[in-house]
N, C-alpha and C positions, 0 to 999 in steps of 0.2 A: 685609550682605544674603545670605542663604542661597545656594548654589551652585544653578544651574539645572540642573533633570532633566527626564529624559522629554521625550515628544513629543505634543504636542497638535494634534488637528485641529478646525478650526472650520468649521461649515456653515450659512451664513445667506446669503439672496438679497439683503440689505442689504449693499451694499460700504463703506458707512460704518460700519456695526456690524463689519464684519470686520477693518476697519483699526483701530477705536478697541479691540476685544477683544484684537487682535495685539500693538499697542502696549501695552496695559495688562500683558500676560502676559510680555513680552520680558523676560527676565531671571529669571522663574518658571520657564519650560518652555526646555528646551534647542534644541529644535525645534518651530516652529510653521508649520503647514500650514493654507491656506484654501481653501474651496470656494463660489462662489457658487450652485451647485445641487447637489442630490443625485444626480443621474443618474450621476457618476462616483464616488459614495461608495464602494461595494463593490470596484471596482478599485483605488481610491485606499490603501483597508485593506488589501487585498493586498499593494500595492506598497510602503507605507510602514511596515506596523505600528503606529500609533500607541497610547499606551497608555492616552488619553482623547479622547473625542470631545464636542464642544459642539455639539449639533445643534438647530437651530431647528425649530419646531412647524408653521410653514406656509410655504409657498413661491408661492403665488399670491395674487395681490391680490385682496382681496373673500372669500377663504375663511379663516376663523379657528376651524374647527372643531378642529385639532391632529389630524386623521386622517392627514395626511401625515407628521407627525413619528413618530406611531404606527407608520406603515407602514413606516418607514425604521429605526426601533426594532428592530422584529422581526427585519427584515433582517439587522441588524448581531447580534443576539443570536442567531439561528440559524446564521450564519457564523462569527462571531466573539465566541463566549460569553464569554471572558475580558476582552475591551474593556469599559472604563466609560463609559458613556453619561449624560452630563448634558444635561437637555434645557433648552430656551431659549424661551420665549414672551410675547406682550406683554400676555398675558391671564391675570389671577390665578385660574384655574380650579382649585379644590380637587379636584372630582371628577375632572378630566383628570389631575392630579398623580397621584392615587392610581391612576388607570387605568394611567399611564406606569411608576409604581413596579411595579405587578404583572406588566407586561410585561418587567421587567429594567432599566428604567433606575436609575441610581445616585441620582440626584437633579434636581431640577428648580428652574429659575432664573427669574425674574419680571423683563420689562423693563419700565419702565429697571430697571437693575440696580445694586446697592450694590456700589462696587470690591471693598471689602475681602471683602465676602460671597461674591463671585463667585470671587475668586482662592482664598479658604479652602474652597470648594467644589471647585473643580480639584484643588486640592492633594490634599483628603482621598480624591477619586476615584483620583488616581494613587498614594498610599499604600495604598489597598485593592487596587488592581491588582498592586503590587509586593508586598504581603504575601501575596496568594492565590497568586502565582507561588512565593515562597518555601517557603510551606505545602505546595505540592504538587510541588516541585522534583524530589523522590525519584521520586514517582510517573511524573511526565513523563518524566524520565531514563530509567526502568525501560521505559517503554511505547514512548518513540522511538527506544531503542537500536536500531539495525540489526541484523539477522541476515545481510543480503547479504555475500557474500565476491565481490569484482568478479575478483579474481585479475589476471594479467598478459598474458593471451592477447589477440591483436590485434582477435578478434571481440566479447570481453567488454570491451575497452576501447570499440570503437566502440558496442555497446550501451548503455553507461553514458553516453556523450556523449549518445545519443538520449534516454535517461530523463532526465538533468538537464535538458535542453530542454523537453520535451512533460509533466513532471510538474506543472508549475505551470500548466498549461492544464487545461481540461475535457475534453481530446479522449478519445473512447472507445479504448481498445487492447486488442489481441487479442495473447496471448502462446501460440506452440508451441512445441512441443519434446517430446522422448520423456518417458516416466514417470521421475520423480526428478529431474528436470534442475533443479529449484526453481522451478517457475512462481508457487507461491502465495508464496513469499519475495521474489520480483522485484515481486509484486502489492502487497506490503506496503511495499516499499520505496518503489515509486510513489506510496502513498499516503502515507507518512511524509515525502516531500518536497513533497506537494501543499499547495493551501490548504486544504483539509479535512481537515489531519490531527488537527484538536483534537476531531473527532469518530472514534469506532472504526469502522475498516470491518467490513463487514458481509460475511461469506463463504456462500456457497451451493454445495455440491458437487452437480451434477446427477447425478454417477455414482453416489449413494448414498441417492436418493430414490425411492421407489417412483414409477411412471408415474401412479398413480390421485392422489397428492399433489402432483404437479408445478403445477399449478394453484394450488392452495391457499397452497403455500410460497412463490411467487413474487408472486403477487398477492393473496392474502389472501382472507377470506370473511366472511360476515355470519351471524349466528344463524339457523340454520334452511337455509341454502344446499344442505346435503347431511346425510345421517344422520351423528350424533355431531356435527356442527355446533352446541354448544350454546351459544356466545358467540362475539361479534365478534374478529376475529384480524388483525392487520397480516400483510401478508406482506413478504417479503424487500426490495422495492423500496420498498416504503413505510418499512419500517424504516431505510433507507438514505438518507432522504431529507435533504439537506445534507453527505451523505458520500460515500464510495465502494463501490460493489457489487461483489463478486468473484464472478464465475459461472465456477467449474471444471468443466471437461468440459462446455461448452456444447453439444457435437454431440450429447448425449443429449437435449436440449430437442425433445420431440415437433412433428412440423409443424405439427398443428392450434393448438398454442399459439406457435410461432414468429411467426404473422401477430399474435396479440395482443401479443407484447413488441415487436414492430414499431410497432405503435399506440401503443403507451404510450411508447416512446423518441420517435417523433415528436410526438406531443401533450403530452410531458412531464407526464401525468397516469396515475394507475392507477385502474380501478374493481375494487373487490373481488368475489370471486365470489359472486353472487345479489344483488349491489347494482345501483342504477341510477346513483348519483351518482360521477362520478369527483373523486378526489382529487388535487391537485397535487403533484408531486415534482420534486424536483431533484439528481439524482444524477449522479455520474461511474462509467461503467461499464467495468469490466476482465473481460475474457472469457478463457478460456484452455482448450486442448485438444490432445491429441497426436495428433488426424487431421488429414487434409487437407481442409480445408473446401471448397477449391475443387473436390476429387474428389466430396466430398459434394453439392455442388450439381449436377454434372455427372449424378451418379444420380438426382438428385430428392430427397435426402434433407435437404437442407438451403436455406433461401430464399435467393438470390442478392441480393435487397434488403436482408434481415438482416445478410449477411454484409458489405455495405456499411456498414451502420449501425455495425456494432460494431467495423468494421475501419479507422479513421481513421489508426490508427498499429498498423503490425505488428511484434511483436519475436519473433525465432526464437531460442531459447536451444541453443546448440549442446550434444552430448553431452559428458561427462565425457572419454570416451576421445580426443577432439580438444582437450583442454585439459590434458595431460598435466603440464604444469608447475605446474598447480593442484592437483593430488592430494594432495602432501604438506602443502603449507600448511593444506589443507583439513582433512586427516586431523588436524593438530596443532590446529587450532580445535576439532575435535570431541573429542578427547583432553582437552583443558583443561576443556570443558564437561562431560564425563561424569566426568572425575577430581574436579571440584568436586562434583558430584552424589552420588557415591559414595565422598567422603571420602578420596580417595587422590591429593591435589593434588602436583604435583612430578613427574608422569608424565614420561617423555621417550620419543620413538620412535626405535629404533636404526636404524643405516642400513640394515642388512640387511632388516628391517621395512620401511623407505622403499623398498628396490628392490622387495621383493615387491609392495607396492600401485602400483608405476608401471608394472609389466608385466601387470598384471590388466587384463583388457578393461572392467569397470564397465558391464555390461550394464544394471544396476538403477541407473546413474549416482550422483548425490550421494546419493541416500536409501540405496543400497544402501553406499556409503562409510560415510555417517554409522551405519547398523545394524551395520557390523563395527567399528568405533570404540568403540562402547558395549560391544560384547561383548569387546572386546581389553582395555578398562578393567576391565571384571568379571574377567576371567580372569587378568589380569597379578597374580602375586603377588610382584614386585619392584618398583624404581623405572624400571625399562626395558620397554618394551614390544618384544619379540621376535617374530621371524615366528612361532614358534608358538603366539604368541597371538593371531592374526589368521587367524580361518576364512574362507576364500574358497571360493567355489562356480564352477568353470569347466566346464561340459558338454564333454565329449569327442564330437567330430562326425564320423559315418561318413564315409567317402570316397566321391566320386562319380566315376563314369566320364568327366563331363565336366571333371572339375579338369585344371589344368596342372601341370607339374613343381613350379612356384612355390606353387601352391595346395596341394600336397601337403606341401611343404617346411614352410610356414607353418603347417598344420594340426598337421604333426607336433610342431612346437616347441611350439604352444600346448597340444597333449595332454601333451608331457613336462613343462610346467610345471606344468600342472594335477596331474599325478600326483605330482610332486615338491614339491607344496606353496609353490611359488616360491622353492624353494632353486636359485639359478642355478649354483653349483658342483655339485650334483647333478645338474641338468638337462644342462650341459656334459658330465659323465662319460657319462650315459647315452647322449646323442646321438654322442658320440667326437669333438668338438670344444672348441676352447679357449675359455674363458670370453671373452674379448675376440672371438672368432668370434661367439659367441652373443650378445653385446651388439650387434654390428654387424646380425645378421639380426633383433633384435628391434626395433631402431631402423628398419631396412628396412622391415619388415611392419606396423610400427605396433601390435605386439604391448604 
């Protein structure tokens, strides 16, 4: 007998049938799960990830239209398109079989069933599932490869624990942090870890859309809704149905559209601009902003009820200057990426260059570091990236009458570092102190 493989989920309201099919398939499938009601079908799929589902078409006495089976088939296909579904019915209805196949069913089995035929159909469904997985393995691997670098800071470890706990839920998440801290990268990591990862995350940058197009971009429109609306068009919320919608710079959403968005999130249905009919949607919303939305609420610029709706989980990403131990590993990651892009693989970061990176304030955060490393790779004409290959810009700040002596010293050191291009030996010489004293002051002032 062939070795049992794969996982089978059987859904039928007749417990005798569940027992009989489970017994028949024991030894054919490695793991067999049974459900007597489809009400927990989606949550079971999320938790167990079966390869094949054998799904009954009717679950209520006296109803034999097959509509229930079609409904649950659609649910499975929408949320788990790679899962193979074999439909089970007591009625040999060819029209229903054709309809089910069009909806995405792998095959159709009629009760009472032939044992060998049922096993063969389920085995073929499993082979099809595995064959499709192999065929797209390289693509899936490339798409699911995380760009997220967590690092070793205590705050990032805490955030990672939270993300791994909430990613598998549908809770709305608000990500805050300075520009360049990686809010979109974190959103993609959340989506990658979620049950919606089989569909592409839909992104919308609210800071890059003209205000006149906000409503159309978000909610869609119908033909003739406004000048130049020559055809019906889906909005981002509708396009993200069954997936994740990432709204960057959500603070830019105008007040008059915030109320409409709130209604969409509450009713889980969206109405296109110019239309009367609402379309049901199932989205997971991740929002991001570099603004303090509570302050925006206090100023009357953001609706408090919408903030509550999008802020089920709040994640604040710390700036790079508070993650100093992560600067060099991140830099090396970017160097490897751009070395491959520009055919300079094997590039290494010198210790002096690493020191230069550590003392830079990184006002532009990870984005600034990434840009600096791309430039360094391009400019490097050897196998080692040296300090002279790294172009950094640190503004010199004017002195203020209200500054303390420590403030003046800190600022003087920062200005010297900028003037010397990060060369600490030159900085120490210019300031008339030892290199060790300079290190101690850099550590003390968090430079």
